[in-house]
C-alpha positions as CSV (number, residue, x, y, z in Angstrom):
1,X,95.1,81.4,112.5
2,X,98.6,80.0,111.7
3,X,101.6,82.2,111.6
4,X,105.1,81.4,110.3
5,X,107.9,83.0,112.4
6,X,109.9,85.6,110.6
7,X,113.2,84.3,109.2
8,X,114.9,87.7,109.2
9,X,115.4,90.1,112.0
10,X,116.8,93.6,112.2
11,X,119.6,94.6,114.5
12,X,118.9,97.3,117.1
13,X,121.5,99.5,115.4
14,X,119.6,99.3,112.1
15,X,116.4,100.4,113.8
16,X,118.2,103.2,115.5
17,X,119.6,104.4,112.2
18,X,116.2,104.3,110.6
19,X,114.8,106.3,113.5
20,X,117.5,109.0,113.0
21,X,116.9,109.2,109.3
22,X,113.2,109.5,109.8
23,X,113.7,112.3,112.3
24,X,116.1,114.2,110.0
25,X,113.5,114.1,107.2
26,X,110.4,114.9,109.2
27,X,112.1,117.8,111.0
28,X,112.0,119.5,107.6
29,X,108.2,119.2,107.5
30,X,106.5,122.6,107.4
31,X,103.2,123.4,109.0
32,X,100.0,122.4,107.2
33,X,96.5,121.8,108.2
34,X,93.8,119.3,107.0
35,X,91.6,118.2,109.8
36,X,92.0,121.5,111.5
37,X,95.6,121.5,112.8
38,X,95.8,117.7,112.4
39,X,96.5,115.7,109.2
40,X,94.2,113.4,107.2
41,X,95.9,110.2,108.1
42,X,99.6,109.3,108.1
43,X,101.4,107.4,105.5
44,X,100.6,106.9,101.8
45,X,98.1,104.1,102.2
46,X,95.9,105.6,104.9
47,X,95.9,109.0,103.2
48,X,95.0,107.5,99.9
49,X,92.0,105.8,101.6
50,X,90.6,109.0,103.1
51,X,92.6,108.8,106.4
52,X,91.1,105.5,107.5
53,X,92.9,102.7,109.3
54,X,91.5,102.5,112.8
55,X,90.0,99.1,112.0
56,X,92.1,97.6,109.2
57,X,95.5,99.2,108.6
58,X,97.1,97.9,105.5
59,X,100.7,98.5,106.5
60,X,102.9,99.4,109.5
61,X,102.6,103.2,109.4
62,X,98.8,103.1,109.4
63,X,98.7,100.7,112.3
64,X,101.3,102.6,114.4
65,X,99.6,106.0,114.0
66,X,95.9,105.2,113.8
67,X,95.4,102.4,116.3
68,X,98.4,100.5,117.8
69,X,96.2,97.4,118.3
70,X,96.1,97.2,114.5
71,X,99.7,95.9,114.6
72,X,98.2,92.4,115.1
73,X,95.8,92.7,112.1
74,X,98.1,93.9,109.3
75,X,98.0,91.8,106.1
76,X,101.2,90.0,107.3
77,X,101.7,90.5,111.0
78,X,104.2,87.7,111.3
79,X,106.7,89.6,109.2
80,X,109.2,92.3,110.1
81,X,107.9,95.4,108.3
82,X,109.4,98.7,107.4
83,X,107.4,101.5,105.8
84,X,108.6,104.7,104.3
85,X,106.4,107.5,103.0
86,X,107.0,110.9,101.5
87,X,104.6,113.7,100.7
88,X,105.0,116.7,98.4
89,X,102.6,119.4,99.6
90,X,101.5,122.2,97.4
91,X,99.1,124.7,99.0
92,X,98.0,128.3,99.1
93,X,96.0,130.7,101.2
94,X,94.7,134.2,100.7
95,X,93.4,137.0,103.0
96,X,91.5,140.2,102.4
97,X,90.6,143.0,104.9
98,X,88.4,145.9,104.1
99,X,88.3,148.8,106.5
100,X,87.1,152.4,106.0
101,X,86.4,151.7,102.3
102,X,90.0,150.5,101.7
103,X,90.8,146.9,100.7
104,X,94.1,145.2,101.5
105,X,95.1,141.7,100.3
106,X,97.7,139.0,100.8
107,X,98.6,135.7,99.2
108,X,100.7,132.8,100.5
109,X,101.9,129.8,98.6
110,X,103.8,126.8,100.0
111,X,105.7,123.8,98.7
112,X,107.0,121.3,101.2
113,X,108.4,117.7,101.4
114,X,107.3,115.6,104.4
115,X,108.6,112.2,105.3
116,X,107.2,109.4,107.5
117,X,108.8,106.2,108.7
118,X,107.4,103.2,110.6
119,X,108.8,99.8,111.7
120,X,106.8,96.9,113.1
121,X,107.8,93.4,114.1
122,X,106.5,90.3,116.0
123,X,108.2,90.0,119.4
124,X,107.4,86.3,120.0
125,X,105.7,83.2,118.6
126,X,104.4,81.5,121.8
127,X,103.7,77.9,122.1
128,X,100.0,76.9,121.8
129,X,98.1,76.9,125.1
130,X,95.0,75.0,126.1
131,X,91.8,75.1,124.1
132,X,91.2,78.4,122.3
133,X,94.0,80.2,124.1
134,X,97.1,79.9,122.0
135,X,99.1,82.2,124.2
136,X,99.6,85.9,123.9
137,X,101.3,87.1,120.8
138,X,103.3,90.4,121.1
139,X,104.1,93.0,118.5
140,X,106.2,96.1,118.7
141,X,107.4,99.0,116.6
142,X,107.8,102.8,116.3
143,X,106.8,105.6,114.0
144,X,108.1,109.0,113.2
145,X,105.7,111.4,111.6
146,X,104.4,115.0,111.3
147,X,101.6,115.2,113.8
148,X,100.1,118.4,112.4
149,X,100.5,122.1,112.3
150,X,99.3,125.3,110.7
151,X,100.8,128.5,109.3
152,X,100.6,131.4,106.8
153,X,103.1,134.0,105.7
154,X,101.8,137.3,104.6
155,X,104.9,139.3,105.4
156,X,105.6,142.1,103.0
157,X,102.2,141.6,101.4
158,X,99.8,144.6,101.1
159,X,98.0,143.3,104.2
160,X,101.1,143.6,106.3
161,X,101.0,147.2,107.6
162,X,102.4,147.4,111.1
163,X,101.8,151.2,111.5
164,X,98.4,151.4,109.8
165,X,96.4,153.1,112.6
166,X,97.6,156.4,113.9
167,X,96.4,156.6,117.5
168,X,98.0,159.9,118.4
169,X,99.7,160.0,121.7
170,X,99.1,156.2,122.0
171,X,101.3,155.6,119.0
172,X,100.4,153.4,116.0
173,X,98.8,150.0,115.6
174,X,98.9,147.4,112.8
175,X,96.2,146.8,110.2
176,X,95.9,143.1,111.4
177,X,97.5,140.6,113.6
178,X,98.1,137.1,112.3
179,X,100.1,138.0,109.2
180,X,102.6,135.3,110.1
181,X,102.3,132.1,112.0
182,X,104.1,128.7,112.0
183,X,103.3,125.7,114.2
184,X,104.9,122.3,113.6
185,X,104.5,119.1,115.6
186,X,106.7,116.0,115.0
187,X,106.1,112.8,116.9
188,X,108.2,109.8,117.7
189,X,105.9,107.0,119.0
190,X,107.1,103.6,120.2
191,X,104.2,101.1,120.3
192,X,103.4,97.6,121.6
193,X,100.4,95.4,121.0
194,X,99.2,92.1,122.6
195,X,97.0,89.6,120.9
196,X,95.6,87.1,123.5
197,X,93.2,85.6,121.0
198,X,93.0,85.5,117.2
199,X,90.0,87.8,117.4
200,X,91.2,90.4,119.9
201,X,94.2,92.7,120.2
202,X,95.1,95.6,122.6
203,X,97.8,98.2,121.9
204,X,99.4,101.3,123.3
205,X,101.7,104.0,121.8
206,X,103.6,106.7,123.6
207,X,104.1,109.7,121.3
208,X,106.9,112.0,122.3
209,X,106.2,115.2,120.3
210,X,108.6,118.0,119.5
211,X,106.8,121.2,118.6
212,X,107.9,124.6,117.2
213,X,105.9,127.8,117.3
214,X,106.7,131.2,115.6
215,X,104.2,134.1,115.6
216,X,106.8,136.7,114.4
217,X,108.0,137.4,117.9
218,X,110.7,134.7,117.6
219,X,110.6,130.9,117.5
220,X,110.2,128.7,120.5
221,X,110.1,124.9,120.9
222,X,109.3,122.3,123.4
223,X,108.4,118.6,124.1
224,X,105.2,116.9,125.2
225,X,104.3,113.3,125.9
226,X,101.0,111.6,125.3
227,X,99.5,108.1,125.2
228,X,97.3,106.4,122.6
229,X,95.5,103.2,123.5
230,X,93.5,101.1,121.1
231,X,91.6,97.8,120.7
232,X,90.9,95.8,117.6
233,X,88.2,93.1,117.4
234,X,87.6,90.6,114.6
235,X,84.1,89.3,115.1
236,X,84.0,87.7,111.6
237,X,86.6,86.6,109.2
238,X,85.6,89.4,106.9
239,X,85.0,92.1,109.5
240,X,87.3,94.2,111.7
241,X,86.3,96.8,114.3
242,X,88.7,99.2,116.0
243,X,88.6,101.9,118.6
244,X,91.3,104.3,119.9
245,X,91.8,107.2,122.3
246,X,94.7,109.7,122.3
247,X,95.4,112.0,125.2
248,X,96.1,115.7,124.9
249,X,99.6,117.0,124.6
250,X,100.5,120.4,125.9
251,X,103.6,122.4,125.0
252,X,104.7,125.6,126.7
253,X,106.2,128.1,124.3
254,X,108.3,131.0,125.8
255,X,108.3,134.6,124.5
256,X,106.3,134.0,121.3
257,X,103.3,136.4,121.5
258,X,102.9,140.1,122.2
259,X,99.6,140.1,124.0
260,X,99.5,143.8,125.2
261,X,101.0,145.4,122.1
262,X,103.8,146.8,124.2
263,X,106.6,145.1,122.3
264,X,107.3,142.6,125.1
265,X,106.9,138.9,124.1
266,X,104.8,136.7,126.4
267,X,104.5,132.9,126.8
268,X,101.8,130.8,125.2
269,X,100.6,127.2,125.8
270,X,99.4,125.2,122.8
271,X,97.8,121.8,123.2
272,X,97.2,119.1,120.6
273,X,93.7,117.9,121.6
274,X,92.6,114.7,123.0
275,X,90.8,112.6,120.4
276,X,88.8,109.4,120.1
277,X,87.9,107.3,117.1
278,X,86.1,104.2,116.0
279,X,86.4,102.3,112.7
280,X,84.6,99.5,110.9
281,X,86.1,97.6,108.0
282,X,84.4,95.0,105.9
283,X,85.9,92.8,103.2
284,X,82.9,93.1,101.0
285,X,84.4,90.8,98.3
286,X,87.0,88.4,99.7
287,X,90.4,89.2,98.3
288,X,89.0,91.9,96.0
289,X,87.2,94.7,97.9
290,X,87.8,96.3,101.3
291,X,85.7,99.1,102.7
292,X,86.4,101.0,105.9
293,X,84.4,103.8,107.6
294,X,86.0,105.8,110.5
295,X,84.5,108.4,112.9
296,X,86.7,110.7,115.0
297,X,86.2,113.3,117.6
298,X,88.8,116.0,118.3
299,X,88.4,118.0,121.5
300,X,89.6,121.4,120.2
301,X,87.1,123.3,122.5
302,X,89.2,122.4,125.6
303,X,92.7,122.5,124.1
304,X,95.0,125.3,125.3
305,X,95.6,127.9,122.6
306,X,92.8,126.7,120.4
307,X,90.2,127.2,123.2
308,X,91.5,130.8,123.4
309,X,90.8,131.2,119.7
310,X,87.2,130.1,120.3
311,X,87.4,126.8,118.4
312,X,84.7,124.2,118.6
313,X,85.1,120.4,118.7
314,X,85.6,118.7,115.4
315,X,83.9,115.6,114.1
316,X,85.5,113.7,111.3
317,X,84.0,111.2,108.9
318,X,86.4,109.1,106.8
319,X,85.6,106.6,104.0
320,X,88.2,104.4,102.4
321,X,88.0,101.8,99.7
322,X,90.6,99.4,98.4
323,X,90.1,97.2,95.4
324,X,92.4,94.5,94.0
325,X,91.1,93.7,90.5
326,X,94.4,91.9,89.7
327,X,96.4,89.9,92.1
328,X,99.2,92.1,93.5
329,X,97.6,95.4,92.4
330,X,95.6,97.7,94.7
331,X,93.4,100.7,93.7
332,X,92.4,103.0,96.5
333,X,90.1,106.0,97.0
334,X,88.6,107.9,99.8
335,X,86.7,110.9,101.2
336,X,87.3,112.7,104.4
337,X,85.0,115.4,106.0
338,X,86.0,117.3,109.1
339,X,83.7,120.0,110.3
340,X,85.6,123.3,110.6
341,X,86.3,124.1,114.2
342,X,86.4,127.8,113.6
343,X,83.3,129.6,115.0
344,X,82.2,132.5,112.7
345,X,81.5,135.8,114.6
346,X,79.5,138.1,112.5
347,X,78.7,140.9,113.1
348,X,81.4,141.7,115.7
349,X,82.2,144.8,117.7
350,X,85.9,145.4,116.9
351,X,86.4,147.8,119.8
352,X,85.0,145.3,122.4
353,X,87.8,144.5,124.9
354,X,88.4,140.8,125.4
355,X,90.5,139.2,128.2
356,X,92.8,136.6,126.6
357,X,95.6,135.0,128.4
358,X,95.6,137.6,131.1
359,X,95.8,140.5,128.6
360,X,93.0,142.8,127.2
361,X,92.8,142.5,123.4
362,X,90.4,144.4,121.1
363,X,88.0,142.0,119.4
364,X,89.0,143.2,115.9
365,X,92.6,141.9,116.5
366,X,91.2,138.7,118.1
367,X,89.2,138.0,114.9
368,X,92.0,138.7,112.4
369,X,94.4,136.6,114.4
370,X,92.2,133.5,114.7
371,X,91.0,133.6,111.1
372,X,93.9,135.0,109.1
373,X,96.7,133.7,111.3
374,X,95.3,130.1,111.5
375,X,93.2,129.3,108.4
376,X,92.5,125.7,109.5
377,X,89.0,125.5,108.2
378,X,89.3,123.0,105.3
379,X,86.4,120.5,105.5
380,X,86.3,118.3,102.4
381,X,89.2,116.1,101.2
382,X,89.2,113.7,98.2
383,X,91.8,111.0,98.0
384,X,93.0,108.4,95.5
385,X,95.9,106.0,95.1
386,X,97.4,102.8,93.9
387,X,99.8,100.1,95.1
388,X,101.5,97.1,93.7
389,X,103.5,94.1,94.9
390,X,106.9,94.7,93.2
391,X,108.5,91.6,94.8
392,X,107.9,89.0,97.5
393,X,109.2,91.6,100.0
394,X,108.3,94.9,98.5
395,X,105.1,97.0,97.9
396,X,105.1,100.4,96.2
397,X,102.5,103.0,96.9
398,X,101.3,106.2,95.1
399,X,98.5,108.6,96.2
400,X,96.9,111.9,95.8
401,X,95.0,114.1,98.3
402,X,93.1,117.2,97.2
403,X,91.6,119.6,99.7
404,X,88.7,121.6,98.5
405,X,88.9,125.4,99.0
406,X,87.1,126.9,101.9
407,X,86.4,130.6,102.9
408,X,85.7,132.2,106.2
409,X,84.1,135.7,106.1
410,X,83.3,137.9,109.0
411,X,81.8,141.5,109.2
412,X,82.0,144.0,112.0
413,X,83.9,147.1,113.0
414,X,87.6,147.7,113.2
415,X,89.9,149.1,115.9
416,X,88.4,152.7,115.5
417,X,84.8,151.7,114.9
418,X,84.8,151.8,111.0
419,X,83.0,149.0,109.1
420,X,85.3,146.0,108.6
421,X,85.2,142.8,106.6
422,X,87.6,140.0,107.1
423,X,88.0,137.2,104.5
424,X,90.4,134.3,104.9
425,X,90.6,131.6,102.2
426,X,92.4,128.3,101.7
427,X,92.9,128.6,97.9
428,X,94.0,125.0,97.2
429,X,96.0,122.1,98.7
430,X,97.3,119.1,96.9
431,X,99.5,116.4,98.3
432,X,101.3,113.8,96.2
433,X,102.1,110.7,98.2
434,X,104.7,108.0,97.5
435,X,105.8,105.1,99.7
436,X,107.4,101.7,100.0
437,X,106.7,98.8,102.3
438,X,109.4,96.2,102.9
439,X,108.6,92.9,104.6
440,X,111.1,90.3,105.7
C-alpha cells in the first residue's frame, strides 16, 4: 500500500482550540439513552450505519470512538482529518402508576443539541524496511463526545406526589421515587495506533470522562479514566475485521440520593460498564457497496449503580450498509438491536425490604425508581443517512436515527399492600444528524 505524506499540518494551538470548542458544545449535551445508558455509535456516519465502525470506520470520529486501531484503515489515513458532528435529539417518555384503584400519569419531552469532534493525523511516514516489513506507521488523534446518559423529568406532573402515603406517626411518603433523574457522561479520549504491516493495526485510547448525576437531591460530578484497546486486521483487500475492549469507568457522586427517606443525602457510585465488540466489514461490490456487522457485549450486571438496579448484561447487534451509486455520493442505512438490560419483576411484593447500598428500601420504591427513573429499555433502532464529497477536502453528512417505542410493565403491591401496576414507556426518540469531514 502506497501512502503520500500529508502536505498540510495543524499547529498544536489549533488542535487545542478545537478541543476546547468541542468540550464547550458537548458539555451542553443532555442525558439520553439508546443502547441502555450508552449511545448507538458516535458521529454522523457511524450512527447512520446502525452504530457500526469497529471494523471499517469511514471517518475519524468513528475510528476514534469505536476502535482506535481503525485510525490506520480510514478511507484516507495519510491525511490530517477533522470531523465535526451535531445531533438534534427529540424524545419523550411517559409513566403511569395505578395504586388502590387510582391512576396517576406523567409525561416528559426533551429537545437537545449534542456536538462531537474528532481529529486524526499520521505521525510519521517511515522509510521502507526489509521484505514485507515497511516499518511501523503511527497515527494519533483525539475525540470529544457524549459517552451516554439517561434521565426523565416528571416534576410537577400528576405522578409527582411527595406526600401521597399518610403513615401516621411515621409521617408521609411519596407516591413513587424516580420522578426526576439526570445522568450525563462526556469523554475526552486521546488515541494512538500503530500499523506494523499493511494488514494489521493496533490501537489504544484513554477516555477521560466527566460525569454529572442529579436525582433531585442536588447535582454532583466527578471524573473517571478508562482504556480502550483495539486491533484491526485486513485478511483480504475487500475484508476488514476489528475487535475492541473498553474498561469500566467508575465515578463517585457525593450527596445525591436519600436512601433511608430521612431527608439526608447519601453518596452513590455509578459505573459505565466494561464492554467488548467485534466487527466484520466486506466491500461486497468494490467501490460501490460496503456492509458491516458488529456485535457488542456491555457488562451492566457488574457495573456499580446499574447492578444495584438489577440490570442484566446487554448484547448488541448492529448492521450498517453504505452504497455509492454515483462517484462522491454515499447512501447509508442501518439497524441496531440491543436487548433491554432491565429485568422485569412481576408480580412483586412491594412491602418486601431490600438491602440496597447499606440501606433498607421497600421493593415498591425500588421498582418505581429503576423503571420510571431510568427508562433505558429501548431495543430497536432504525438509521439512514447520506454523504457527499463537496470538494477535494470536504465531505458533508446527514443522518436520521429513529428509536422504536418500548414499554415496561410490572404488577405487584405498593407500600401499604394495595394492588399496584407500574408502566414506564419510551414514547419516541428521533435524532437528526449532521456533520462535516475535512481532510488536508
